[in-house]
C-alpha positions in Angstrom: 65.2 195.5 130.5 62.3 195.7 128.0 64.5 194.8 125.0 66.1 192.0 126.8 62.7 190.6 127.7 61.6 190.8 124.1 64.7 189.1 122.9 64.2 186.2 125.3 60.5 185.9 124.4 61.4 186.1 120.7 64.0 183.4 121.0 61.5 181.2 122.9 58.9 181.7 120.3 61.4 180.8 117.5 62.3 177.6 119.4 58.6 176.7 119.7 58.1 177.3 116.0 61.2 175.1 115.1 60.0 172.3 117.3 56.6 172.5 115.7 58.0 172.5 112.2 60.4 169.6 112.8 58.2 167.8 115.3 57.9 164.6 113.4 61.7 164.3 112.9 62.2 165.0 116.6 59.6 162.6 117.8 60.9 159.9 115.5 64.5 160.4 116.6 63.4 160.2 120.2 61.6 156.9 119.6 64.6 155.4 117.7 66.8 156.1 120.8 65.0 153.3 122.6 65.8 150.8 119.8 68.8 148.5 119.6 69.3 145.5 117.3 72.7 143.8 117.2 71.9 140.0 117.0 74.4 137.9 115.1 74.2 134.3 114.0 75.8 131.5 116.0 74.5 132.2 119.5 74.0 129.4 122.0 70.3 130.3 122.5 67.4 132.6 121.5 65.3 133.7 124.4 61.9 135.1 123.6 60.9 137.5 126.4 57.4 137.5 127.8 54.9 140.3 127.4 54.4 140.5 123.7 54.0 137.0 122.3 52.1 138.1 119.2 55.1 139.9 117.9 58.1 138.2 119.7 57.2 134.6 119.1 57.2 134.8 115.2 60.4 136.8 115.2 62.1 134.3 117.5 61.1 131.5 115.1 62.4 133.4 112.2 65.8 133.9 113.9 65.9 130.2 114.8 65.1 129.2 111.2 67.8 131.6 109.9 70.5 130.0 112.1 70.9 132.6 114.8 70.9 129.7 117.4 69.9 126.1 117.6 68.2 126.4 121.0 65.0 128.5 121.4 63.4 129.4 124.7 60.4 131.1 126.2 60.6 132.8 129.6 58.3 131.7 132.4 56.0 134.6 133.4 54.3 134.8 136.8 50.5 134.9 136.6 48.7 138.0 138.0 45.8 135.7 139.1 46.9 132.1 139.5 43.3 130.9 140.3 42.2 131.4 136.7 45.5 131.0 134.9 44.5 127.6 133.6 41.9 129.2 131.4 44.5 131.0 129.4 46.8 129.6 126.7 50.3 129.3 128.1 53.3 130.9 126.3 54.4 127.5 125.3 51.1 126.4 123.8 50.8 129.7 121.9 54.3 129.4 120.6 53.7 125.8 119.4 50.5 126.9 117.6 52.4 129.7 115.9 55.1 127.3 114.8 52.3 125.0 113.5 50.7 127.9 111.6 54.2 128.6 110.0 54.5 124.9 109.2 57.7 124.4 111.2 58.7 122.1 113.9 60.3 124.3 116.5 62.1 122.8 119.5 60.6 125.2 122.1 61.9 125.0 125.7 60.9 126.9 128.8 63.6 128.8 130.5 63.3 127.7 134.2 62.3 130.4 136.6 64.1 130.7 140.0 61.1 132.3 141.7 57.9 130.9 140.3 57.8 133.0 137.2 59.4 136.3 136.1 57.7 139.7 136.9 60.2 141.9 135.2 63.0 142.0 132.7 65.5 141.8 135.6 63.9 138.5 136.6 64.2 137.1 133.1 67.8 138.1 133.0 68.5 136.4 136.4 66.8 133.2 135.1 68.9 133.4 131.9 72.1 133.9 133.9 71.5 130.9 136.1 70.6 128.6 133.2 73.3 129.9 130.9 76.0 129.2 133.5 74.7 125.6 134.0 74.8 125.0 130.2 78.1 126.9 129.7 76.6 129.3 127.2 78.9 132.0 125.7 76.4 134.1 123.9 72.6 134.5 123.9 70.1 136.5 121.9 67.0 138.1 123.6 64.0 138.9 121.4 61.6 141.7 122.3 59.6 144.6 120.8 61.7 147.4 119.3 60.6 149.9 121.9 61.7 147.6 124.7 65.1 146.6 123.3 67.4 149.2 124.9 65.9 148.7 128.4 65.9 144.9 128.0 69.5 144.8 126.9 70.5 147.2 129.6 68.9 145.0 132.3 70.5 141.9 130.9 73.9 143.5 130.7 73.6 144.6 134.3 72.7 141.2 135.6 75.3 139.4 133.5 78.1 141.9 134.0 80.2 139.6 136.2 79.9 136.6 133.9 81.6 136.0 130.5 78.3 135.6 128.8 77.6 138.0 125.9 74.0 139.1 125.4 72.6 140.5 122.1 69.1 141.8 121.3 66.8 141.4 118.3 63.9 143.8 118.0 60.5 143.3 116.3 57.8 145.7 115.2 54.0 145.6 115.3 51.1 146.5 113.0 49.9 149.5 115.1 52.8 151.9 115.5 56.5 152.4 115.0 59.1 155.0 115.6 57.8 157.1 112.6 54.2 157.4 113.8 54.0 156.4 117.5 52.4 159.7 118.5 49.4 159.1 116.3 47.9 156.3 118.3 47.0 155.9 121.9 48.9 152.6 122.1 52.1 154.2 120.8 51.8 157.2 123.1 51.3 155.0 126.2 54.2 152.7 125.2 56.8 155.4 124.8 55.5 157.3 127.8 56.0 154.1 129.8 59.5 153.5 128.4 60.4 157.1 129.2 59.5 156.5 132.9 60.9 152.9 133.2 64.3 153.4 131.6 65.6 156.0 134.1 64.4 153.8 136.9 66.4 150.9 135.5 69.5 153.1 135.7 69.5 153.0 139.4 68.9 149.3 140.1 71.0 146.3 139.6 68.1 143.9 140.3 64.4 144.0 140.0 63.0 147.3 141.3 59.8 146.6 143.3 58.0 149.5 141.6 58.5 148.1 138.1 56.8 144.7 137.6 55.8 144.5 133.9 57.3 144.8 130.4 
């Protein structure tokens, strides 16, 4: 019994040591699992998802400039406090300012919301489906941060599964963290901790889960 216990303990300690030695590779591989990027040129529209306009808007413009689609949209996001919403720059105004800074004339459009603004990726997918069917789109590209790409694509594929519309995703990074160093910053840790919780929840819903209301 004593020898068996020592073998188990020894194996456990060896595993702990290996995890510690290869921790950066393991953590990086874990983060990369959340990343998907499969956008191809020639789509009907680019849709910039809400929630990270500082990163997503410039990348959406780059894709539009490079010919990934002629149409470019922003999703409509529901305000968390409508009374003071007018004091903030809207997604559209911000996107127009970014385009001006990049010295480009970008034909931004707002993707109409079916319910007064999206509160989740499922909402954005439902809005995209409704509009895409009206416009007879065949393929669309969604733009979001790398860490959000797998969950966003999964939500869109769930909502669009009974249509003939193909959805692809383009990811964009940021200046604070990436898959190689996310555990070294509070923002990175909170982001991947959040994705770790949210993705399994999305597995069990085919529409917006009430307990998940942000990106």
